[in-house]
Backbone as JSON Lines, residues from 0, in Angstrom:
{"i":0,"aa":"M","n":[32.59,5.31,-23.86],"ca":[31.21,4.89,-23.72],"c":[30.55,5.63,-22.54]}
{"i":1,"aa":"V","n":[29.26,5.69,-22.57],"ca":[28.5,6.41,-21.55],"c":[28.23,5.49,-20.37]}
{"i":2,"aa":"S","n":[28.52,5.95,-19.16],"ca":[28.21,5.15,-17.98],"c":[27.02,5.7,-17.22]}
{"i":3,"aa":"E","n":[26.53,6.85,-17.68],"ca":[25.35,7.44,-17.05],"c":[24.54,8.11,-18.14]}
{"i":4,"aa":"S","n":[23.23,7.99,-18.04],"ca":[22.37,8.66,-19.0],"c":[21.17,9.23,-18.28]}
{"i":5,"aa":"R","n":[20.42,10.07,-18.97],"ca":[19.24,10.69,-18.36],"c":[18.04,10.48,-19.25]}
{"i":6,"aa":"Y","n":[16.92,10.14,-18.62],"ca":[15.65,10.0,-19.31],"c":[14.61,10.58,-18.38]}
{"i":7,"aa":"D","n":[13.84,11.53,-18.84],"ca":[12.83,12.18,-18.01],"c":[13.47,12.8,-16.76]}
{"i":8,"aa":"G","n":[14.7,13.3,-16.9],"ca":[15.36,13.98,-15.79],"c":[15.91,13.06,-14.72]}
{"i":9,"aa":"L","n":[15.83,11.75,-14.9],"ca":[16.28,10.82,-13.88],"c":[17.55,10.13,-14.34]}
{"i":10,"aa":"P","n":[18.64,10.2,-13.56],"ca":[19.87,9.55,-14.0],"c":[19.8,8.04,-13.78]}
{"i":11,"aa":"Y","n":[20.31,7.29,-14.73],"ca":[20.44,5.84,-14.6],"c":[21.92,5.53,-14.65]}
{"i":12,"aa":"R","n":[22.41,4.77,-13.71],"ca":[23.83,4.45,-13.68],"c":[23.99,2.98,-13.32]}
{"i":13,"aa":"C","n":[24.88,2.3,-14.02],"ca":[25.15,0.92,-13.68],"c":[25.99,0.89,-12.42]}
{"i":14,"aa":"T","n":[25.77,-0.1,-11.57],"ca":[26.58,-0.23,-10.37],"c":[27.81,-1.05,-10.69]}
{"i":15,"aa":"G","n":[28.82,-0.95,-9.84],"ca":[30.05,-1.7,-10.08],"c":[30.83,-1.05,-11.21]}
{"i":16,"aa":"N","n":[31.28,-1.87,-12.15],"ca":[32.03,-1.36,-13.29],"c":[31.16,-0.49,-14.17]}
{"i":17,"aa":"P","n":[31.75,0.54,-14.81],"ca":[30.94,1.35,-15.71],"c":[30.34,0.49,-16.81]}
{"i":18,"aa":"C","n":[29.25,0.95,-17.37],"ca":[28.53,0.21,-18.41],"c":[29.24,0.32,-19.74]}
{"i":19,"aa":"E","n":[30.52,0.1,-19.77],"ca":[31.28,0.23,-21.0],"c":[31.12,-1.03,-21.82]}
{"i":20,"aa":"A","n":[30.75,-0.88,-23.06],"ca":[30.51,-2.04,-23.92],"c":[31.84,-2.68,-24.29]}
{"i":21,"aa":"Q","n":[31.88,-3.99,-24.25],"ca":[33.08,-4.73,-24.58],"c":[33.2,-4.9,-26.09]}
{"i":22,"aa":"S","n":[32.12,-5.33,-26.73],"ca":[32.2,-5.58,-28.17],"c":[31.18,-4.8,-28.97]}
{"i":23,"aa":"S","n":[30.06,-4.46,-28.37],"ca":[29.07,-3.71,-29.15],"c":[28.1,-2.98,-28.23]}
{"i":24,"aa":"L","n":[27.57,-1.9,-28.75],"ca":[26.53,-1.14,-28.07],"c":[25.62,-0.6,-29.15]}
{"i":25,"aa":"S","n":[24.35,-0.76,-28.96],"ca":[23.38,-0.3,-29.94],"c":[22.3,0.49,-29.21]}
{"i":26,"aa":"S","n":[21.8,1.53,-29.86],"ca":[20.73,2.3,-29.24],"c":[19.76,2.83,-30.3]}
{"i":27,"aa":"V","n":[18.54,3.05,-29.87],"ca":[17.49,3.6,-30.72],"c":[16.68,4.58,-29.87]}
{"i":28,"aa":"V","n":[16.4,5.74,-30.42],"ca":[15.49,6.7,-29.82],"c":[14.41,6.94,-30.86]}
{"i":29,"aa":"A","n":[13.14,6.74,-30.47],"ca":[12.07,6.83,-31.45],"c":[10.82,7.48,-30.86]}
{"i":30,"aa":"N","n":[9.99,7.95,-31.74],"ca":[8.7,8.51,-31.37],"c":[7.64,7.63,-32.02]}
{"i":31,"aa":"Q","n":[6.95,6.81,-31.24],"ca":[5.96,5.88,-31.76],"c":[4.57,6.48,-31.83]}
{"i":32,"aa":"R","n":[4.31,7.49,-31.03],"ca":[3.0,8.12,-31.04],"c":[3.13,9.5,-31.66]}
{"i":33,"aa":"Q","n":[2.29,9.79,-32.62],"ca":[2.37,11.07,-33.33],"c":[1.6,12.19,-32.64]}
{"i":34,"aa":"R","n":[0.56,11.83,-31.89],"ca":[-0.29,12.82,-31.24],"c":[-0.47,12.42,-29.77]}
{"i":35,"aa":"I","n":[-0.67,13.42,-28.93],"ca":[-0.87,13.17,-27.5],"c":[-1.95,14.11,-26.97]}
{"i":36,"aa":"K","n":[-2.74,13.6,-26.05],"ca":[-3.82,14.39,-25.48],"c":[-3.36,15.04,-24.17]}
{"i":37,"aa":"I","n":[-3.58,16.33,-24.03],"ca":[-3.27,17.04,-22.8],"c":[-4.41,16.78,-21.82]}
{"i":38,"aa":"V","n":[-4.11,16.18,-20.71],"ca":[-5.13,15.75,-19.75],"c":[-5.97,16.92,-19.25]}
{"i":39,"aa":"E","n":[-5.32,18.02,-18.89],"ca":[-6.02,19.15,-18.28],"c":[-7.02,19.83,-19.23]}
{"i":40,"aa":"T","n":[-6.69,19.88,-20.52],"ca":[-7.54,20.62,-21.45],"c":[-8.29,19.74,-22.44]}
{"i":41,"aa":"G","n":[-7.83,18.49,-22.62],"ca":[-8.43,17.6,-23.61],"c":[-7.93,17.86,-25.02]}
{"i":42,"aa":"E","n":[-7.11,18.89,-25.18],"ca":[-6.57,19.24,-26.5],"c":[-5.58,18.15,-26.95]}
{"i":43,"aa":"T","n":[-5.59,17.82,-28.23],"ca":[-4.63,16.88,-28.81],"c":[-3.61,17.66,-29.61]}
{"i":44,"aa":"I","n":[-2.34,17.41,-29.33],"ca":[-1.26,18.13,-30.01],"c":[-0.27,17.14,-30.6]}
{"i":45,"aa":"Q","n":[0.59,17.65,-31.48],"ca":[1.64,16.81,-32.06],"c":[2.67,16.5,-30.98]}
{"i":46,"aa":"M","n":[3.1,15.25,-30.94],"ca":[4.11,14.84,-29.97],"c":[5.47,14.87,-30.65]}
{"i":47,"aa":"T","n":[6.4,15.6,-30.04],"ca":[7.73,15.73,-30.65],"c":[8.83,15.08,-29.82]}
{"i":48,"aa":"A","n":[8.56,14.75,-28.58],"ca":[9.57,14.13,-27.73],"c":[9.58,12.62,-27.93]}
{"i":49,"aa":"P","n":[10.76,12.01,-27.9],"ca":[10.82,10.56,-28.04],"c":[10.05,9.87,-26.91]}
{"i":50,"aa":"D","n":[9.35,8.79,-27.24],"ca":[8.67,8.01,-26.22],"c":[9.25,6.61,-26.1]}
{"i":51,"aa":"Q","n":[10.32,6.34,-26.83],"ca":[10.98,5.03,-26.79],"c":[12.49,5.25,-26.8]}
{"i":52,"aa":"V","n":[13.19,4.63,-25.83],"ca":[14.65,4.64,-25.79],"c":[15.09,3.2,-25.56]}
{"i":53,"aa":"L","n":[15.88,2.68,-26.47],"ca":[16.37,1.3,-26.37],"c":[17.89,1.3,-26.42]}
{"i":54,"aa":"I","n":[18.51,0.56,-25.5],"ca":[19.96,0.42,-25.46],"c":[20.26,-1.05,-25.21]}
{"i":55,"aa":"S","n":[21.18,-1.61,-25.95],"ca":[21.59,-2.99,-25.7],"c":[23.06,-3.14,-26.04]}
{"i":56,"aa":"G","n":[23.7,-4.09,-25.39],"ca":[25.11,-4.32,-25.65],"c":[25.68,-5.36,-24.73]}
{"i":57,"aa":"V","n":[26.99,-5.5,-24.81],"ca":[27.74,-6.44,-23.98],"c":[28.61,-5.62,-23.04]}
{"i":58,"aa":"L","n":[28.47,-5.84,-21.73],"ca":[29.23,-5.1,-20.73],"c":[30.65,-5.64,-20.63]}
{"i":59,"aa":"Q","n":[31.53,-4.9,-19.96],"ca":[32.92,-5.34,-19.78],"c":[33.01,-6.73,-19.17]}
{"i":60,"aa":"S","n":[32.08,-7.05,-18.28],"ca":[32.1,-8.35,-17.61],"c":[31.72,-9.49,-18.55]}
{"i":61,"aa":"G","n":[31.19,-9.15,-19.73],"ca":[30.71,-10.16,-20.66],"c":[29.21,-10.37,-20.57]}
{"i":62,"aa":"A","n":[28.56,-9.74,-19.58],"ca":[27.12,-9.87,-19.44],"c":[26.42,-9.09,-20.55]}
{"i":63,"aa":"V","n":[25.33,-9.64,-21.03],"ca":[24.51,-8.97,-22.03],"c":[23.48,-8.13,-21.29]}
{"i":64,"aa":"A","n":[23.3,-6.88,-21.71],"ca":[22.36,-5.99,-21.03],"c":[21.48,-5.3,-22.05]}
{"i":65,"aa":"S","n":[20.23,-5.05,-21.66],"ca":[19.34,-4.27,-22.51],"c":[18.43,-3.42,-21.63]}
{"i":66,"aa":"V","n":[18.09,-2.25,-22.13],"ca":[17.22,-1.31,-21.44],"c":[16.2,-0.81,-22.45]}
{"i":67,"aa":"H","n":[14.93,-0.81,-22.06],"ca":[13.88,-0.26,-22.91],"c":[13.05,0.67,-22.04]}
{"i":68,"aa":"L","n":[13.19,1.96,-22.27],"ca":[12.41,2.96,-21.56],"c":[11.31,3.41,-22.51]}
{"i":69,"aa":"K","n":[10.07,3.36,-22.03],"ca":[8.96,3.74,-22.9],"c":[7.98,4.6,-22.13]}
{"i":70,"aa":"G","n":[7.4,5.54,-22.82],"ca":[6.46,6.44,-22.18],"c":[5.08,6.33,-22.78]}
{"i":71,"aa":"G","n":[4.1,6.65,-21.97],"ca":[2.74,6.75,-22.47],"c":[2.03,5.45,-22.74]}
{"i":72,"aa":"T","n":[2.49,4.34,-22.19],"ca":[1.8,3.08,-22.44],"c":[0.62,2.94,-21.49]}
{"i":73,"aa":"A","n":[-0.47,2.42,-22.0],"ca":[-1.68,2.27,-21.2],"c":[-1.74,0.9,-20.51]}
{"i":74,"aa":"N","n":[-1.07,-0.08,-21.06],"ca":[-1.1,-1.43,-20.51],"c":[0.32,-1.92,-20.27]}
{"i":75,"aa":"G","n":[0.44,-3.09,-19.74],"ca":[1.75,-3.67,-19.51],"c":[2.19,-3.48,-18.08]}
{"i":76,"aa":"T","n":[3.48,-3.68,-17.84],"ca":[4.01,-3.62,-16.48],"c":[4.23,-2.21,-16.0]}
{"i":77,"aa":"G","n":[4.34,-1.25,-16.91],"ca":[4.65,0.11,-16.49],"c":[6.11,0.24,-16.15]}
{"i":78,"aa":"F","n":[6.61,-0.59,-15.28],"ca":[8.02,-0.62,-14.91],"c":[8.38,-2.05,-14.57]}
{"i":79,"aa":"L","n":[9.48,-2.52,-15.1],"ca":[9.97,-3.87,-14.79],"c":[11.48,-3.84,-14.92]}
{"i":80,"aa":"F","n":[12.17,-4.21,-13.86],"ca":[13.63,-4.26,-13.86],"c":[14.01,-5.67,-13.45]}
{"i":81,"aa":"E","n":[14.67,-6.39,-14.34],"ca":[15.03,-7.77,-14.07],"c":[16.53,-7.99,-14.25]}
{"i":82,"aa":"I","n":[17.09,-8.83,-13.39],"ca":[18.47,-9.28,-13.51],"c":[18.43,-10.8,-13.47]}
{"i":83,"aa":"H","n":[18.95,-11.42,-14.51],"ca":[18.99,-12.89,-14.58],"c":[20.44,-13.33,-14.54]}
{"i":84,"aa":"G","n":[20.74,-14.22,-13.6],"ca":[22.09,-14.75,-13.47],"c":[22.07,-16.26,-13.57]}
{"i":85,"aa":"I","n":[23.25,-16.87,-13.44],"ca":[23.32,-18.33,-13.56],"c":[22.76,-19.03,-12.32]}
{"i":86,"aa":"E","n":[22.66,-18.32,-11.2],"ca":[22.14,-18.95,-9.97],"c":[20.75,-18.47,-9.57]}
{"i":87,"aa":"G","n":[20.21,-17.49,-10.28],"ca":[18.89,-17.0,-9.9],"c":[18.52,-15.73,-10.62]}
{"i":88,"aa":"A","n":[17.48,-15.09,-10.12],"ca":[16.96,-13.87,-10.75],"c":[16.46,-12.91,-9.68]}
{"i":89,"aa":"L","n":[16.53,-11.61,-10.0],"ca":[15.97,-10.56,-9.17],"c":[15.04,-9.74,-10.05]}
{"i":90,"aa":"A","n":[13.99,-9.2,-9.47],"ca":[13.07,-8.33,-10.2],"c":[12.59,-7.23,-9.27]}
{"i":91,"aa":"I","n":[12.48,-6.04,-9.81],"ca":[11.86,-4.92,-9.1],"c":[10.58,-4.63,-9.86]}
{"i":92,"aa":"V","n":[9.46,-4.72,-9.16],"ca":[8.14,-4.57,-9.8],"c":[7.3,-3.57,-9.0]}
{"i":93,"aa":"P","n":[6.32,-2.93,-9.63],"ca":[5.44,-2.03,-8.88],"c":[4.71,-2.78,-7.77]}
{"i":94,"aa":"T","n":[4.62,-2.17,-6.6],"ca":[3.9,-2.78,-5.48],"c":[2.43,-2.98,-5.84]}
{"i":95,"aa":"D","n":[1.85,-1.99,-6.5],"ca":[0.46,-2.09,-6.94],"c":[0.42,-1.88,-8.45]}
{"i":96,"aa":"P","n":[0.45,-2.95,-9.24],"ca":[0.49,-2.8,-10.69],"c":[-0.74,-2.14,-11.3]}
{"i":97,"aa":"R","n":[-1.82,-1.98,-10.52],"ca":[-3.02,-1.31,-11.04],"c":[-2.86,0.2,-11.08]}
{"i":98,"aa":"Q","n":[-1.89,0.72,-10.31],"ca":[-1.65,2.17,-10.26],"c":[-0.66,2.58,-11.35]}
{"i":99,"aa":"A","n":[-0.74,3.82,-11.78],"ca":[0.25,4.35,-12.71],"c":[1.62,4.27,-12.04]}
{"i":100,"aa":"T","n":[2.63,3.9,-12.81],"ca":[3.96,3.7,-12.26],"c":[4.91,4.78,-12.76]}
{"i":101,"aa":"Y","n":[5.53,5.45,-11.81],"ca":[6.54,6.46,-12.11],"c":[7.77,6.1,-11.3]}
{"i":102,"aa":"I","n":[8.89,5.86,-11.97],"ca":[10.07,5.35,-11.28],"c":[10.51,6.27,-10.14]}
{"i":103,"aa":"Q","n":[10.28,7.57,-10.28],"ca":[10.73,8.51,-9.27],"c":[9.9,8.47,-8.0]}
{"i":104,"aa":"V","n":[8.63,8.11,-8.07],"ca":[7.75,8.28,-6.91],"c":[6.94,7.06,-6.52]}
{"i":105,"aa":"S","n":[6.92,6.03,-7.33],"ca":[6.09,4.86,-7.02],"c":[6.74,3.96,-5.99]}
{"i":106,"aa":"E","n":[5.93,3.09,-5.41],"ca":[6.44,2.09,-4.48],"c":[6.72,0.82,-5.27]}
{"i":107,"aa":"F","n":[7.83,0.16,-4.94],"ca":[8.24,-1.05,-5.65],"c":[8.48,-2.19,-4.68]}
{"i":108,"aa":"T","n":[8.41,-3.4,-5.19],"ca":[8.67,-4.61,-4.43],"c":[9.86,-5.31,-5.06]}
{"i":109,"aa":"L","n":[10.77,-5.79,-4.23],"ca":[11.92,-6.57,-4.69],"c":[11.55,-8.03,-4.6]}
{"i":110,"aa":"R","n":[11.74,-8.76,-5.7],"ca":[11.43,-10.19,-5.73],"c":[12.69,-10.94,-6.17]}
{"i":111,"aa":"G","n":[12.84,-12.16,-5.71],"ca":[14.01,-12.94,-6.09],"c":[13.74,-14.43,-6.04]}
{"i":112,"aa":"A","n":[14.6,-15.17,-6.73],"ca":[14.49,-16.63,-6.76],"c":[15.85,-17.23,-7.08]}
{"i":113,"aa":"Q","n":[16.05,-18.45,-6.61],"ca":[17.25,-19.21,-6.93],"c":[16.85,-20.62,-7.34]}
{"i":114,"aa":"A","n":[17.74,-21.25,-8.1],"ca":[17.6,-22.66,-8.48],"c":[16.26,-22.97,-9.14]}
{"i":115,"aa":"G","n":[15.8,-22.11,-10.02],"ca":[14.58,-22.38,-10.78],"c":[13.29,-22.24,-10.01]}
{"i":116,"aa":"K","n":[13.34,-21.77,-8.78],"ca":[12.12,-21.58,-7.99],"c":[11.41,-20.32,-8.46]}
{"i":117,"aa":"P","n":[10.1,-20.19,-8.17],"ca":[9.38,-18.97,-8.58],"c":[9.84,-17.76,-7.78]}
{"i":118,"aa":"L","n":[9.69,-16.59,-8.36],"ca":[10.04,-15.35,-7.67],"c":[9.19,-15.18,-6.41]}
{"i":119,"aa":"A","n":[9.82,-14.69,-5.35],"ca":[9.12,-14.43,-4.09],"c":[9.55,-13.06,-3.58]}
{"i":120,"aa":"D","n":[8.69,-12.39,-2.83],"ca":[9.01,-11.08,-2.28],"c":[10.21,-11.2,-1.34]}
{"i":121,"aa":"L","n":[11.11,-10.23,-1.44],"ca":[12.28,-10.15,-0.56],"c":[12.17,-8.89,0.27]}
{"i":122,"aa":"S","n":[12.64,-8.94,1.51],"ca":[12.64,-7.72,2.33],"c":[13.91,-6.94,2.03]}
{"i":123,"aa":"I","n":[13.79,-5.63,2.07],"ca":[14.94,-4.76,1.84],"c":[15.54,-4.44,3.19]}
{"i":124,"aa":"P","n":[16.83,-4.67,3.37],"ca":[17.47,-4.42,4.67],"c":[17.29,-2.98,5.13]}
{"i":125,"aa":"E","n":[17.13,-2.79,6.42],"ca":[16.95,-1.46,7.0],"c":[18.15,-0.56,6.72]}
{"i":126,"aa":"S","n":[19.31,-1.13,6.43],"ca":[20.5,-0.31,6.15],"c":[20.31,0.54,4.89]}
{"i":127,"aa":"Y","n":[19.3,0.23,4.07],"ca":[19.01,1.02,2.88],"c":[17.97,2.11,3.14]}
{"i":128,"aa":"R","n":[17.51,2.2,4.38],"ca":[16.59,3.28,4.76],"c":[17.43,4.32,5.48]}
{"i":129,"aa":"W","n":[17.61,5.48,4.84],"ca":[18.49,6.5,5.38],"c":[17.74,7.58,6.13]}
{"i":130,"aa":"V","n":[16.43,7.66,5.96],"ca":[15.65,8.7,6.62],"c":[15.02,8.15,7.89]}
{"i":131,"aa":"P","n":[14.57,9.02,8.79],"ca":[13.96,8.55,10.04],"c":[12.72,7.69,9.79]}
{"i":132,"aa":"P","n":[12.42,6.75,10.69],"ca":[11.26,5.87,10.54],"c":[9.93,6.6,10.44]}
{"i":133,"aa":"A","n":[9.86,7.84,10.94],"ca":[8.61,8.59,10.9],"c":[8.24,9.04,9.49]}
{"i":134,"aa":"V","n":[9.18,9.01,8.55],"ca":[8.88,9.44,7.18],"c":[8.03,8.34,6.53]}
{"i":135,"aa":"P","n":[6.82,8.69,6.06],"ca":[5.93,7.68,5.49],"c":[6.43,7.17,4.14]}
{"i":136,"aa":"V","n":[6.03,5.95,3.8],"ca":[6.41,5.37,2.52],"c":[5.73,6.12,1.38]}
{"i":137,"aa":"G","n":[6.18,5.86,0.18],"ca":[5.62,6.53,-0.99],"c":[6.41,7.76,-1.34]}
{"i":138,"aa":"L","n":[5.74,8.74,-1.91],"ca":[6.4,9.96,-2.38],"c":[7.22,10.66,-1.29]}
{"i":139,"aa":"P","n":[6.69,10.86,-0.06],"ca":[7.51,11.53,0.96],"c":[8.81,10.79,1.24]}
{"i":140,"aa":"F","n":[8.74,9.47,1.29],"ca":[9.92,8.65,1.54],"c":[10.93,8.81,0.41]}
{"i":141,"aa":"N","n":[10.48,8.68,-0.83],"ca":[11.38,8.77,-1.98],"c":[12.07,10.12,-2.05]}
{"i":142,"aa":"V","n":[11.33,11.2,-1.85],"ca":[11.9,12.53,-1.89],"c":[12.88,12.73,-0.74]}
{"i":143,"aa":"A","n":[12.51,12.29,0.45],"ca":[13.39,12.44,1.62],"c":[14.69,11.67,1.42]}
{"i":144,"aa":"Q","n":[14.59,10.45,0.91],"ca":[15.8,9.65,0.65],"c":[16.72,10.37,-0.34]}
{"i":145,"aa":"L","n":[16.13,10.89,-1.41],"ca":[16.91,11.59,-2.43],"c":[17.58,12.82,-1.85]}
{"i":146,"aa":"Y","n":[16.82,13.65,-1.14],"ca":[17.38,14.88,-0.59],"c":[18.47,14.59,0.44]}
{"i":147,"aa":"L","n":[18.29,13.57,1.24],"ca":[19.3,13.23,2.23],"c":[20.61,12.85,1.55]}
{"i":148,"aa":"R","n":[20.53,12.01,0.51],"ca":[21.75,11.6,-0.2],"c":[22.38,12.78,-0.94]}
{"i":149,"aa":"M","n":[21.55,13.65,-1.51],"ca":[22.09,14.83,-2.19],"c":[22.83,15.72,-1.19]}
{"i":150,"aa":"A","n":[22.24,15.92,-0.02],"ca":[22.88,16.76,1.01],"c":[24.21,16.17,1.45]}
{"i":151,"aa":"E","n":[24.26,14.85,1.61],"ca":[25.52,14.2,1.99],"c":[26.59,14.45,0.95]}
{"i":152,"aa":"R","n":[26.24,14.33,-0.31],"ca":[27.2,14.52,-1.41],"c":[27.66,15.99,-1.5]}
{"i":153,"aa":"I","n":[26.72,16.9,-1.31],"ca":[27.09,18.33,-1.35],"c":[28.05,18.63,-0.21]}
{"i":154,"aa":"R","n":[27.75,18.16,1.0],"ca":[28.64,18.39,2.14],"c":[30.02,17.78,1.91]}
{"i":155,"aa":"A","n":[30.06,16.61,1.27],"ca":[31.33,15.92,1.02],"c":[32.06,16.49,-0.19]}
{"i":156,"aa":"G","n":[31.37,17.33,-0.98],"ca":[31.99,17.89,-2.18],"c":[32.2,16.86,-3.27]}
{"i":157,"aa":"S","n":[31.33,15.85,-3.34],"ca":[31.48,14.81,-4.36],"c":[30.2,14.71,-5.18]}
{"i":158,"aa":"P","n":[30.31,14.16,-6.4],"ca":[29.12,14.05,-7.26],"c":[28.09,13.07,-6.74]}
């Protein structure tokens, strides 16, 4: 089974145990929009790349997991990552849902709740900030974090 996949050049990997399906794994790749408008020119062309990727299954731990990656939507959450457990829930949501959301460069807020309470913003520990405090949030922060981790891995000779 696949424990890492790529969509739009961004790797997605499950943490902990690999995302190996215990009893079943199902996936769909589809193209829901037939035509797309090029922003710069206004020209409309045929769309050939998939804009929908769906994966669902049962993980080794017995947890049920599903992923739906979609492109080109005008409404909705843009990005929503939720984990529901028996004691609570976590969600990663866009900091400003009115802005276009791109997983690689957007700012996100971590929210959590326990015992049936509503989701509330959670602070992310400083130990997850690897770049100097002078690096501004947003795109510069995201790129700096990525490059720093890549450099560490290259120096260590590990993937």
